C-alpha positions in Angstrom: 0.0 0.0 0.0 1.9 3.1 -1.2 0.5 5.5 1.5 0.9 3.1 4.4 2.9 4.3 7.4 6.6 3.7 7.2 7.8 0.3 8.3 11.7 0.5 8.4 13.5 -2.9 8.3 17.1 -1.5 8.4 18.6 0.6 11.1 19.2 4.1 9.9 20.7 5.5 13.1 24.5 5.7 13.2 26.7 4.2 16.0 27.7 7.6 17.2 24.1 8.9 17.4 23.0 5.7 19.0 25.6 6.0 21.8 25.0 9.7 22.4 21.2 9.9 22.1 19.7 6.6 23.3 19.6 4.5 26.4 18.6 1.0 27.4 15.7 1.0 29.7 14.8 -2.1 31.8 11.1 -2.2 32.7 11.2 -4.1 36.0 8.4 -2.5 38.1 6.3 -5.7 37.8 7.7 -8.1 40.5 7.5 -11.2 38.4 10.6 -11.3 36.1 8.5 -13.2 33.5 6.9 -9.9 32.5 10.0 -7.7 32.7 11.8 -6.6 29.6 14.3 -4.0 28.2 14.3 -1.8 25.2 16.3 1.1 23.8 14.7 4.6 23.7 15.8 8.2 23.1 17.4 9.8 26.2 15.9 12.6 28.3 12.6 13.0 26.3 11.1 9.5 27.1 9.4 9.2 30.4 7.6 6.2 32.1 4.0 6.8 33.1 4.3 5.9 36.8 0.9 4.5 37.3 0.7 2.3 34.2 1.9 -1.2 33.7 2.2 -2.3 37.3 0.2 -5.5 37.2 1.0 -8.7 35.3 -1.5 -10.6 33.1 -3.6 -13.2 35.0 -5.9 -16.0 33.9 -8.9 -13.7 34.5 -7.2 -10.7 32.9 -5.0 -12.3 30.2 -4.2 -9.1 28.3 -2.7 -6.2 30.3 -0.5 -3.2 29.6 2.9 -3.9 31.2 4.5 -0.5 30.5 3.7 2.9 29.0 6.5 5.3 28.0 5.6 8.7 26.7 7.8 10.8 24.4 7.7 14.4 25.7 9.1 16.2 22.7 6.5 14.9 20.3 3.1 13.4 20.8 4.2 9.7 20.7 4.3 6.7 23.0 5.5 3.2 23.3 3.2 0.8 25.1 3.9 -2.9 25.8 1.0 -5.3 26.3 1.6 -8.7 27.9 -0.7 -11.6 26.9 -1.1 -15.0 28.7 -1.7 -17.3 25.7 -4.2 -20.1 26.5 -3.4 -22.0 23.3 -0.6 -22.4 20.9 -1.3 -19.9 18.0 0.7 -17.9 15.5 1.5 -14.5 17.1 0.8 -12.8 13.7 -2.7 -14.2 13.6 -3.4 -13.1 17.2 -2.1 -9.6 16.4 -4.2 -9.3 13.3 -7.4 -10.2 15.1 -6.6 -8.1 18.2 -6.1 -5.0 16.0 -9.2 -5.8 13.9 -11.2 -6.2 17.1 -10.1 -2.8 18.2 -11.1 -1.2 14.9 -7.6 -1.1 13.3 -6.9 -2.7 9.9 -3.2 -3.3 9.2 -2.0 -1.4 6.2 0.9 -3.7 5.9 2.0 -6.8 7.8 5.5 -8.5 7.9 5.6 -12.1 9.0 8.5 -14.4 9.8 8.5 -18.0 11.0 10.0 -18.9 14.4 9.9 -22.1 16.5 7.0 -20.6 18.5 4.9 -19.8 15.4 4.8 -17.1 12.8 5.5 -13.7 14.3 4.0 -10.5 13.1 4.9 -6.8 12.6 2.0 -4.5 11.5 1.6 -0.8 10.7 -1.8 0.8 10.8 -3.4 4.3 10.9 -6.6 5.5 12.5 -8.6 8.6 13.6 -8.6 9.5 17.3 -9.1 12.5 19.6 -6.8 15.1 18.1 -6.6 13.9 14.6 -5.0 11.2 12.5 -2.6 8.7 14.1 -0.3 5.9 13.0 1.4 3.0 14.7 3.6 0.0 14.5 2.7 -3.2 16.4 5.2 -6.1 16.8 4.9 -9.4 18.6 7.5 -11.3 20.7 6.6 -14.7 22.0 8.2 -16.9 24.6 6.3 -20.0 25.8 2.9 -18.9 26.9 3.9 -15.3 27.1 3.2 -12.9 24.2 4.4 -9.4 24.2 3.0 -6.8 21.8 5.1 -3.6 21.4 2.9 -0.7 20.3 4.6 2.4 18.9 2.1 5.2 18.3 2.2 8.8 17.2 0.3 11.5 15.2 0.4 10.6 11.5 2.8 13.4 10.5 5.0 12.9 13.6 5.1 9.1 13.1 7.1 9.4 9.9 9.8 11.5 11.6 10.4 9.0 14.4 9.7 5.7 12.5 13.5 4.8 12.8 13.3 5.4 16.6 10.4 3.0 16.7 12.3 0.4 14.7 15.3 0.7 17.0 13.0 0.0 20.0 11.7 -3.1 18.3 15.0 -4.5 17.3 16.4 -4.0 20.8 13.4 -5.5 22.7 14.7 -8.2 25.1 13.0 -10.3 27.7 14.5 -10.6 31.2 13.5 -14.2 31.5 13.2 -16.8 28.7 11.2 -20.0 28.6 12.6 -23.5 28.1 10.1 -24.1 25.3 8.8 -21.8 22.6 5.3 -23.4 22.8 2.4 -21.9 24.7 0.9 -25.1 25.9 2.0 -28.6 26.8 2.1 -31.2 24.0 1.2 -34.8 23.4 3.7 -37.0 21.6 2.3 -39.3 18.9 4.6 -41.9 17.5 4.7 -45.1 15.5 7.1 -47.7 13.9 6.2 -47.5 10.2 7.4 -46.7 7.6 10.3 -45.9 9.9 10.1 -44.9 13.6 8.5 -41.5 13.7 7.0 -39.0 16.2 5.3 -35.7 16.1 3.8 -33.2 18.6 0.2 -32.3 19.0 -1.0 -29.5 21.4 -2.3 -30.8 24.6 -5.7 -29.1 24.0 -6.2 -31.6 21.2 -7.1 -35.2 22.1 -5.5 -37.9 19.9 -8.6 -39.9 19.0 -7.0 -42.6 16.8 -3.5 -43.9 16.1 -3.0 -46.5 13.3 0.5 -47.9 13.2 -0.1 -51.4 11.8 0.2 -50.8 8.1 3.0 -49.6 5.8 2.6 -46.1 7.2 1.3 -44.3 10.3 -1.8 -42.2 10.8 -3.0 -40.1 13.7 -6.4 -38.4 14.2 -7.0 -35.7 16.8 -9.9 -33.5 17.9 -9.8 -30.1 19.4 -11.1 -29.9 23.0 -13.4 -26.9 23.5 -12.5 -24.4 26.3 -15.0 -23.6 29.1 -17.3 -20.7 28.2 -15.8 -18.8 31.2 -12.2 -19.2 29.9 -11.4 -15.6 28.9 -7.8 -16.6 27.9 -9.2 -18.6 25.0 -10.6 -15.5 23.5 -7.8 -13.0 24.5 -7.6 -11.5 21.0 -11.1 -10.1 21.6 -9.9 -7.7 24.3 -10.2 -4.0 24.1 -7.3 -1.6 24.4 -8.9 0.3 27.3 -11.6 -1.8 28.8 -12.3 -5.4 29.8 -15.2 -6.4 27.7 -15.3 -9.6 25.5 -17.9 -11.2 23.4 -18.4 -15.0 23.5 -18.5 -17.6 20.8 -20.8 -20.6 20.3 -19.1 -23.6 22.0 -19.8 -25.7 18.9 -17.5 -23.4 16.8 -14.5 -24.8 18.7 -15.0 -28.3 17.1 -12.1 -29.3 14.8 -10.5 -32.4 13.4 -6.9 -33.0 12.4 -5.3 -36.0 10.7 -1.8 -36.7 9.6 -0.3 -39.7 7.7 3.3 -40.6 7.2 3.7 -42.9 4.1 6.6 -44.4 2.1 7.2 -43.4 -1.5 6.0 -46.8 -2.9 2.6 -46.1 -1.4 2.3 -42.5 -2.6 4.1 -42.2 -5.9 3.5 -38.6 -6.9 2.4 -35.1 -5.8 -0.9 -35.6 -7.7 -1.5 -38.9 -5.9 -0.8 -37.3 -2.5 -3.0 -34.3 -3.2 -5.9 -36.5 -4.4 -5.6 -38.7 -1.3 -6.0 -35.6 0.9 -8.9 -34.0 -0.9 -10.8 -37.3 -1.6 -10.6 -38.1 2.1 -12.2 -34.7 3.0 -14.9 -35.2 0.3 -15.7 -38.7 1.7 -16.2 -37.0 5.2 -18.8 -34.7 3.7 -16.7 -31.6 3.0 -17.4 -29.5 -0.1 -14.2 -27.7 -1.1 -14.4 -24.3 -2.8 -10.8 -24.5 -4.1 -8.8 -27.5 -5.1 -5.5 -26.2 -6.3 -2.5 -26.7 -4.1 0.3 -24.1 -4.0 3.9 -24.5 -3.1 4.9 -23.2 0.3 8.0 -22.9 2.4 8.5 -26.3 3.9 8.4 -26.8 7.6 10.7 -28.9 9.8 12.6 -31.6 8.0 10.7 -31.4 4.7 12.4 -30.5 1.4 9.3 -29.6 -0.5 5.7 -28.8 0.6 2.4 -27.9 -1.1 -0.7 -26.6 0.7 -4.4 -25.9 0.1 -6.4 -23.6 2.4 -10.0 -23.3 1.2 -13.5 -22.3 2.4 -15.7 -25.4 2.7 -19.2 -26.6 3.4 -19.8 -29.4 5.9 -22.7 -31.6 4.8 -24.0 -28.6 2.8 -23.6 -26.0 5.6 -21.2 -23.0 5.0 -18.8 -21.6 7.5 -16.1 -24.3 7.5 -12.4 -24.2 6.4 -10.2 -27.1 5.2 -6.5 -27.1 5.3 -4.4 -29.7 3.4 -0.7 -30.3 3.2 1.4 -32.7 1.3 5.1 -32.6 2.0 8.1 -34.8 1.0 11.3 -35.7 2.9 13.5 -38.1 0.9 11.4 -41.2 0.3 8.7 -40.3 2.8 5.5 -38.3 2.5 3.3 -36.4 5.0 -0.3 -36.0 4.0 -2.3 -34.0 6.6 -5.6 -32.2 6.9 -7.4 -30.0 9.4 -11.1 -29.1 9.3 -12.7 -26.4 11.5 -14.6 -23.1 11.3 -13.6 -20.2 9.1 -12.0 -17.2 10.6 -15.1 -15.0 10.5 -17.1 -17.6 12.4 -14.7 -17.9 15.3 -11.2 -16.3 14.9 -9.9 -17.7 18.1 -10.7 -21.3 17.1 -9.5 -20.6 13.6 -6.0 -19.5 14.7 -5.7 -22.4 17.1 -6.6 -24.9 14.3 -4.2 -23.4 11.8 -1.3 -23.5 14.3 -2.0 -27.2 15.3 -2.0 -28.2 11.6 1.4 -26.5 11.1 2.9 -27.9 14.3 2.6 -31.6 13.4 4.6 -30.9 10.2 7.1 -28.6 12.0 7.8 -31.2 14.7 7.8 -34.5 12.8 10.9 -36.6 13.3 11.8 -39.6 11.2 14.5 -42.1 12.2 16.4 -42.7 9.0 
């Protein structure tokens, strides 16, 4: 988008200016070091708002501001939100829906894959009290903790300090790291054929079937719906300034996931693998709007991967989405599928389903 707010990706501040004009600030006013962090800001003109960001996120308040710093020389601020993630999701998807829920539509979004999911960096603009504003919003995830760094200013001011914002993002560091990048515990599914294999499934999914007796191995899993009172499950539907969340029909959390590992002499071509995936969905009552797979960046150990993400009907009813993946690693294939609701129906369930489908491919191990 040509008139989108600036989104620098290279540092334009020289070493001499950096040493003279900037300082590293550690935000340690919250007692729990899990929610403490450090970032680099311009000296003298950046002040901490003393009464903001003093309480850590909790299960009942999973999204909280954990620090607000105000730039006195211009109308700009940096605010950091802490999020307790209930499920394993891609931070980029969480950010997109959180902004959308608050009436902001990203004008541009950068995404990059990390072990804990696809991270996101968005710019947006909006009208507020005092005129037109612009901001940059970036995610940092460690285990079940998600940090969203929000850099905001008046639209004309934003362009002048976009490089300062980029510096703050590049120098954002957590005081405490997690032993795992994942937001929830996992289940290990494994089998002996075609070679010993194992993969990880988020613990909020139940492994409902495991077939390891044939030439290959197949798992099936079902998403476990959260309690209606579980506000952490719908944390992306939290307002910036107030604690008010809608609820979603419990039935919209239902989802199914399957994954098959097969040798090359069982699946001989990309066309055969793709047909196996789509025909299995059709046999289960899914009507697929799209049928063409596209090449994607392979996950985990795979050398090549093709995917299909399409709206679908389930037994004639709209509102579903199907995800298919066929991927090859040497002489072995992965054929996987996930079926759940579309993003507009329940964005929280949708992002959970998408991440679970990616995780089984990302974590598959083959003993070769």
